C-alpha positions in Angstrom: 43.9 -7.2 -18.0 40.6 -9.0 -17.4 38.3 -8.1 -14.5 39.1 -10.1 -11.4 35.9 -11.3 -9.6 36.4 -11.5 -5.8 32.8 -11.7 -4.6 29.9 -12.1 -6.9 27.5 -10.8 -4.3 29.5 -7.9 -2.9 32.1 -6.3 -5.2 34.8 -6.8 -7.8 38.4 -5.5 -8.1 39.3 -3.8 -11.3 43.1 -3.9 -11.8 45.2 -1.6 -13.9 48.9 -1.1 -14.3 50.5 1.9 -12.7 53.4 2.6 -14.9 55.0 5.1 -12.5 55.1 2.6 -9.6 55.4 -0.6 -11.7 52.7 -2.3 -9.8 49.1 -3.4 -10.3 46.6 -1.1 -8.6 43.1 -2.4 -7.8 39.9 -0.3 -7.6 37.0 -1.7 -5.6 33.7 -1.4 -7.5 30.3 -2.0 -6.1 27.9 -3.1 -8.8 24.5 -1.4 -9.0 22.6 -4.7 -9.0 24.0 -5.5 -5.5 22.8 -2.2 -4.1 19.4 -2.8 -5.7 19.2 -6.4 -4.4 20.2 -5.3 -0.9 17.5 -2.7 -0.8 14.9 -5.2 -2.1 16.1 -7.8 0.5 15.6 -5.2 3.3 12.2 -4.2 2.0 11.2 -7.9 1.8 12.3 -8.4 5.3 10.3 -5.4 6.5 7.2 -6.8 4.8 7.8 -10.2 6.5 8.1 -8.6 9.9 5.0 -6.6 9.3 3.1 -9.7 8.2 4.2 -11.8 11.1 4.3 -9.4 13.9 2.3 -6.2 12.9 3.2 -2.6 13.0 3.9 -2.3 16.8 6.8 -4.7 16.5 8.2 -3.3 13.3 11.7 -2.0 14.3 14.9 -1.3 12.4 16.8 -4.0 14.4 14.2 -6.7 13.6 14.2 -5.8 9.9 18.0 -5.7 9.8 18.3 -9.1 11.5 15.8 -10.7 9.1 17.6 -9.1 6.1 21.0 -10.3 7.4 22.4 -6.8 7.5 23.5 -4.4 10.3 21.1 -1.7 11.4 23.6 0.9 10.1 23.7 -0.8 6.7 20.0 -0.2 6.4 20.4 3.5 6.5 22.3 3.4 3.2 19.1 2.2 1.6 16.4 3.8 3.8 17.3 7.1 5.5 15.3 6.3 8.6 12.2 4.3 9.8 10.0 7.0 8.3 11.4 6.2 4.8 10.7 2.5 5.4 7.1 3.3 6.5 6.6 5.3 3.4 7.9 2.5 1.2 5.5 0.0 3.0 2.6 2.3 2.6 3.3 2.8 -1.1 3.5 -1.0 -1.6 0.1 -1.4 0.2 -1.5 1.3 -1.8 -0.1 -0.1 -5.1 -1.7 -3.5 -4.2 -5.0 -1.8 -3.4 -4.9 0.0 -6.7 -4.3 -3.2 -8.6 -7.3 -4.8 -6.9 -9.5 -1.9 -7.8 -8.3 -2.0 -11.4 -9.3 -5.6 -11.6 -13.0 -4.9 -11.0 -14.9 -5.5 -14.2 -18.4 -4.3 -13.3 -19.7 -2.0 -16.0 -22.6 -0.5 -14.0 -21.2 2.3 -11.8 -23.3 1.4 -8.7 -22.3 -2.3 -9.0 -18.7 -1.2 -9.4 -18.9 0.7 -6.1 -20.4 -2.3 -4.3 -17.7 -4.5 -5.8 -15.1 -2.0 -4.5 -16.6 -2.4 -1.1 -16.4 -6.1 -1.3 -12.8 -5.9 -2.6 -11.9 -3.7 0.4 -13.4 -6.3 2.8 -11.4 -9.1 1.2 -8.2 -7.1 1.2 -8.6 -6.4 4.9 -9.3 -10.0 5.8 -6.8 -11.8 3.4 -3.9 -9.4 3.6 -4.5 -7.6 6.9 -1.0 -6.2 7.4 -0.7 -5.0 3.8 -4.2 -3.4 4.3 -2.8 -1.7 7.4 0.3 -0.5 5.6 -1.9 1.1 2.9 -4.4 2.8 5.3 -3.1 2.9 8.9 0.6 3.5 8.8 1.7 6.9 10.3 3.7 7.6 7.1 4.9 11.1 6.4 3.8 10.9 2.7 0.3 9.7 3.5 -2.2 11.4 1.2 -4.0 14.4 2.8 -7.7 15.2 2.5 -8.9 17.0 0.4 -6.1 18.4 -1.7 -4.3 15.2 -2.6 -7.5 13.5 -3.6 -8.8 16.4 -5.6 -5.5 16.4 -7.4 -5.9 12.8 -8.4 -3.0 11.4 -6.3 -5.1 8.4 -5.2 -5.9 6.2 -8.2 -8.6 4.3 -6.4 -10.4 7.4 -5.1 -10.2 8.8 -8.7 -11.7 5.6 -10.1 -14.5 5.7 -7.5 -15.2 9.4 -8.1 -15.7 8.6 -11.8 -18.3 6.0 -11.0 -20.1 8.3 -8.5 -20.3 11.0 -11.2 -21.7 8.5 -13.7 -24.4 7.4 -11.2 -25.2 11.0 -10.6 -25.5 11.7 -14.3 -27.9 8.7 -14.5 -30.0 10.2 -11.7 -29.2 7.4 -9.3 -27.2 9.4 -6.8 -27.9 12.9 -5.4 -26.0 16.1 -5.8 -23.4 15.5 -3.1 -19.8 16.0 -4.4 -18.2 12.8 -5.6 -15.3 13.2 -3.2 -17.7 13.5 -0.3 -19.4 10.2 -1.2 -16.2 8.4 -1.6 -14.8 9.8 1.7 -17.9 8.5 3.5 -17.5 5.1 2.0 -13.8 5.0 2.8 -14.2 6.2 6.4 -17.0 3.6 7.0 -15.1 0.7 5.5 -11.9 1.4 7.3 -13.7 2.2 10.6 -15.6 -1.1 10.4 -12.3 -2.9 9.8 -10.8 -1.2 12.9 -13.8 -2.3 15.0 -13.4 -5.9 13.8 -9.7 -5.8 14.7 -10.7 -4.6 18.2 -13.0 -7.7 18.6 -16.2 -5.6 18.4 -18.0 -8.4 16.5 -18.7 -11.9 17.7 -17.4 -13.6 14.5 -16.0 -13.0 11.1 -19.3 -14.1 9.6 -21.2 -11.5 11.6 -18.7 -8.8 10.6 -19.0 -9.6 6.9 -22.8 -9.4 7.0 -22.9 -6.1 8.9 -20.1 -4.7 6.8 -22.1 -5.4 3.6 -25.3 -4.0 5.0 -23.6 -0.8 6.2 -21.8 -0.2 2.8 -25.1 -0.7 1.0 -26.9 1.7 3.3 -24.1 4.2 2.9 -24.6 4.4 -0.8 -28.4 4.3 -0.5 -28.1 7.3 1.8 -26.7 9.3 -1.1 -29.4 8.2 -3.4 -32.0 10.6 -4.8 -34.7 8.2 -3.7 -35.8 8.3 -0.1 -36.8 4.6 0.1 -35.8 1.4 -1.5 -32.6 0.1 -2.9 -30.4 1.7 -5.5 -31.1 0.2 -9.0 
């Protein structure tokens, strides 16, 4: 007997003949694509709430309302809010890794400066995704130093390779590559936090000071005591 479609979006009934009872019996089947699409819809709703209202207003109820599901239904796809935060963080970090991979500078120092510029653009053009990548209190957030030494951060790994290249060329000092990248990351994210807290008079001023500080950060690790990195 052919499959009877009852709801394309929700489930179908698969009938078969029970010879003992002489009646048709129906089994309710939930297609995998529906489960996947529901999870994707919830995740898209969480990103939309984060984009529009920020982390403080990201609640299970708001996400459920935007996704058109009940709060209890959300827990079939995300065990709790922490699982949702981890998914948002992973999405933000994936976006950041894609940005870093797109940098084409061949010179290692220029690549590092380009990474700093990319970080600035990411923070200003996708502020909530930036926050999801770096500021969410997610349980699976990467821990310093073990996760970074183990290569669990693609962007940190790419940056460390460039630092080691610059060190081999005699353009940076003997500081460990992870130490240099940590200083850069802490500075960049700290300046973004200051900008969000209105510690700069304008975006133009923030951009200028950010670029100056990033350059001075790398120059501070240079073998040279004066002048700019070449």
